[in-house]
C-alpha positions in Angstrom: -1.4 40.2 -20.6 -1.2 43.3 -18.3 1.6 44.0 -15.9 -0.2 42.7 -12.8 -1.2 39.5 -14.5 2.4 39.0 -15.8 3.8 39.5 -12.3 1.3 37.1 -10.8 2.1 34.5 -13.4 5.8 34.9 -12.8 5.4 34.6 -9.0 3.3 31.4 -9.5 6.0 29.9 -11.7 8.7 30.8 -9.2 6.7 29.2 -6.3 6.1 26.1 -8.4 9.8 25.8 -9.2 10.8 26.4 -5.6 8.4 23.7 -4.4 9.7 21.2 -6.9 13.3 22.0 -5.9 12.5 21.6 -2.2 10.9 18.2 -2.8 13.8 17.1 -5.0 16.3 18.0 -2.3 14.4 16.2 0.4 15.9 13.0 1.9 13.9 9.8 1.9 12.4 9.0 5.2 10.5 6.0 4.0 11.6 2.4 4.0 11.4 0.1 1.0 9.6 -3.2 1.8 10.0 -5.9 -0.9 7.0 -8.1 -1.4 8.0 -11.7 -1.4 5.3 -12.9 -3.7 5.6 -11.6 -7.3 9.2 -11.2 -8.5 10.7 -14.5 -7.3 10.6 -18.0 -8.8 7.8 -20.0 -7.3 10.1 -22.8 -6.3 12.3 -20.4 -4.2 11.6 -20.8 -0.5 10.4 -17.6 1.1 13.2 -17.6 3.7 15.7 -17.6 0.8 13.8 -14.7 -0.7 14.4 -12.8 2.5 18.1 -13.7 2.3 18.3 -12.3 -1.2 16.6 -9.0 -0.5 18.9 -8.5 2.6 21.9 -9.1 0.3 20.6 -6.4 -2.0 20.6 -3.9 0.9 16.9 -3.8 1.8 15.7 -3.5 5.4 12.1 -4.8 5.1 9.9 -7.3 3.4 6.2 -7.9 3.0 4.2 -11.0 2.2 0.6 -12.2 1.7 -0.9 -15.1 3.7 0.8 -17.7 5.8 -0.4 -20.6 3.7 2.2 -22.7 2.0 5.1 -20.9 3.7 7.7 -22.2 6.2 7.1 -19.4 8.8 9.7 -20.7 11.2 12.4 -20.5 8.5 11.1 -17.0 7.5 11.2 -15.8 11.0 14.8 -17.1 11.4 15.9 -15.3 8.3 14.2 -12.1 9.5 16.1 -12.3 12.8 19.3 -13.2 11.1 19.3 -10.1 9.0 17.5 -7.8 11.5 14.8 -6.9 9.1 11.3 -5.4 9.6 8.1 -6.8 8.2 6.2 -4.0 6.4 2.9 -5.7 5.8 0.9 -8.9 5.5 -2.5 -9.7 4.3 -5.1 -8.9 6.9 -8.2 -10.9 5.8 -7.3 -13.3 3.1 -10.4 -15.5 3.7 -13.1 -12.9 3.5 -11.6 -9.8 1.7 -12.3 -10.8 -1.9 -15.9 -12.1 -1.4 -18.2 -11.5 1.6 -16.1 -8.9 3.4 -18.3 -6.4 5.1 -20.7 -6.0 2.1 -22.7 -9.2 2.5 -25.2 -9.0 5.4 -24.3 -11.2 8.3 -20.6 -11.4 7.3 -19.2 -8.9 9.8 -18.1 -11.4 12.4 -16.4 -13.6 9.9 -14.5 -10.5 8.7 -13.4 -9.7 12.2 -12.4 -13.3 13.0 -10.3 -13.3 9.8 -8.4 -10.2 11.0 -8.0 -11.7 14.4 -6.4 -14.8 12.9 -4.0 -12.7 10.9 -3.0 -10.7 14.0 -1.2 -13.9 15.2 1.0 -13.9 12.1 1.5 -10.2 12.4 2.7 -10.4 16.0 5.1 -13.2 15.0 6.9 -11.0 12.5 6.5 -7.7 14.4 4.2 -6.4 11.6 1.6 -3.7 12.2 0.1 -3.3 8.7 -2.7 -5.7 7.8 -3.7 -5.0 4.2 -7.5 -5.5 3.9 -10.3 -5.6 1.4 -13.9 -5.0 2.4 -15.5 -7.4 0.0 -17.1 -7.7 -3.4 -20.2 -5.6 -4.3 -23.3 -7.7 -3.6 -25.7 -7.4 -6.5 -28.7 -8.3 -4.5 -28.1 -5.7 -1.7 -28.7 -2.0 -2.0 -25.4 -0.1 -2.1 -26.5 2.2 0.7 -26.8 -0.9 3.0 -23.4 -2.2 1.9 -21.8 1.1 2.5 -23.2 1.5 6.0 -21.9 -2.0 6.8 -18.4 -1.1 5.6 -18.4 2.0 7.8 -19.7 0.3 10.9 -17.6 -2.8 10.3 -14.4 -0.9 9.9 -15.0 1.0 13.1 -15.2 -2.3 14.9 -12.2 -3.6 13.1 -10.3 -0.5 14.2 -11.1 -1.3 17.8 -9.9 -4.8 17.3 -6.7 -3.5 15.6 -6.1 -1.2 18.6 -6.3 -4.2 20.9 -3.7 -6.1 19.0 -1.5 -3.0 18.2 -1.9 -3.2 14.5 -3.6 -1.2 11.7 -6.3 -2.2 9.3 -5.1 -0.8 6.1 -7.8 -0.6 3.4 -6.5 -1.2 -0.2 -8.6 0.1 -3.1 -8.2 -2.2 -6.1 -9.0 -1.2 -9.8 -12.0 -1.5 -12.1 -10.0 -3.0 -15.0 -8.9 -6.2 -13.2 -11.3 -6.4 -10.3 -14.6 -4.6 -11.2 -16.5 -6.8 -8.8 -14.9 -5.2 -5.8 -16.5 -2.5 -3.7 -13.6 -0.1 -3.2 -11.8 0.8 -6.5 -10.4 4.3 -6.1 -8.4 6.4 -3.7 -11.3 8.9 -3.7 -13.7 6.3 -2.5 -11.1 5.0 0.1 -10.6 8.6 1.4 -14.3 9.1 1.8 -14.6 5.9 3.8 -11.7 6.7 6.0 -13.0 10.2 6.7 -16.4 8.8 7.8 -14.9 5.9 9.8 -12.5 8.3 11.5 -10.6 5.7 13.5 -6.9 6.0 14.3 -6.3 2.4 13.5 -8.0 2.3 10.1 -5.9 3.7 7.3 -5.3 3.3 3.5 -2.9 1.4 1.4 -2.1 3.7 -1.6 -1.2 1.0 -4.2 -0.2 3.0 -7.3 -0.4 0.1 -9.7 -4.1 -0.3 -9.0 -4.8 3.5 -8.7 -3.1 4.3 -12.0 -5.2 1.7 -13.8 -8.5 2.9 -12.3 -8.1 6.6 -11.4 -4.7 8.3 -12.1 -4.0 11.6 -10.5 -1.4 9.8 -8.3 0.7 12.7 -7.0 -2.2 14.9 -6.0 -4.0 12.1 -4.2 -0.8 10.9 -2.6 -0.2 14.4 -1.2 -3.8 14.8 -0.1 -3.9 11.4 1.6 -0.7 11.9 3.5 -1.6 15.4 4.6 -4.9 14.2 6.0 -3.1 11.3 7.8 -5.1 8.7 5.9 -2.3 6.9 4.1 -0.2 4.5 6.2 1.2 2.3 3.5 2.3 3.0 -0.1 2.8 0.4 -2.8 4.4 0.6 -6.3 4.3 -1.3 -9.6 4.3 0.0 -13.1 1.5 0.0 -15.6 1.0 -2.1 -17.7 2.6 -5.3 -16.6 3.0 -4.7 -12.8 6.8 -4.8 -13.0 9.5 -2.5 -11.7 9.5 1.3 -12.4 10.6 2.1 -15.9 8.8 -0.7 -17.6 5.6 1.2 -18.1 3.9 4.6 -18.1 4.2 5.8 -14.5 6.8 8.5 -13.8 8.1 7.1 -10.6 11.0 9.6 -10.5 8.5 12.4 -10.0 6.4 10.3 -7.7 9.3 9.5 -5.4 10.3 13.2 -5.4 6.8 14.1 -4.4 6.7 11.4 -1.7 10.0 12.7 -0.2 8.5 16.2 -0.2 5.6 15.0 2.0 7.9 13.7 4.6 6.3 10.3 4.5 8.1 8.0 6.8 6.3 4.7 6.4 6.9 1.7 4.2 6.9 1.7 0.4 5.9 -1.8 -0.6 7.5 -3.2 -3.8 4.5 -5.4 -4.8 5.5 -6.0 -8.4 7.3 -8.5 -10.6 10.6 -8.1 -12.5 11.4 -7.7 -16.2 14.6 -9.6 -15.5 15.6 -10.9 -12.0 14.7 -9.9 -8.5 18.1 -8.4 -8.0 17.6 -6.2 -11.1 14.2 -5.0 -10.0 15.4 -4.2 -6.5 18.4 -2.2 -7.7 16.1 -0.2 -10.2 13.7 0.7 -7.4 16.6 1.7 -5.1 18.0 4.0 -7.8 14.7 5.7 -8.7 13.7 6.0 -5.1 17.0 7.6 -4.2 17.9 5.3 -1.4 21.2 3.5 -0.6 
């Protein structure tokens, strides 16, 4: 290696160390939002789950659909603890099947979102986590893709009317190969083409690690482009709290702090022990109080 190359290499190494140090020293601007579905006993009322996470020092919660839940009790628990609602499901009836991929399904997709806007308003929630449907085997992909783009533009207009966001969640080809959006790369492409301020992406690292990897680079890219509005965590394999699998969440949270991300981080995972244990592990690795 000649002198110029050596100096260049040394400078690059110094810049890399400086960038990592800067990220590591950044304070967390995000808010942890504990999902009420996966880490709790099924018999435990959802309002009691809100009580528990508040006792553990969290400031926000997320949940899926309204079905089977005592919404009045949940709303009372939310108000009692002064908590935010980070996200709810945005189209539970259509997202996993017809979505926007099946011809003639667009209005049902939009009606589904409208219905969930009522629940979102009740809990002061702005993030509606949505899926755009399964791949239709008898429809050319080009047709399905165009329907996704056009339908999400209309969904964005609807979301703007209700002061919410349609937040597209890519799944993974290991567990959900039938679905139409399975990587951050595909999600970013769709968002770039839709180009609507009310249509964003849910960066669910459990799904994206299973199907794509490259988490930190994609996280930084998506945030820098303004595409990512919601982030979710869960380790692989097993979908439990950080430290139970292969994902280096210490590095991921350091990178996330470095981006200045100030949205919600959804804890959509189970627990290897108890909900209290999982919450405290996440708080520690995330570097929050």
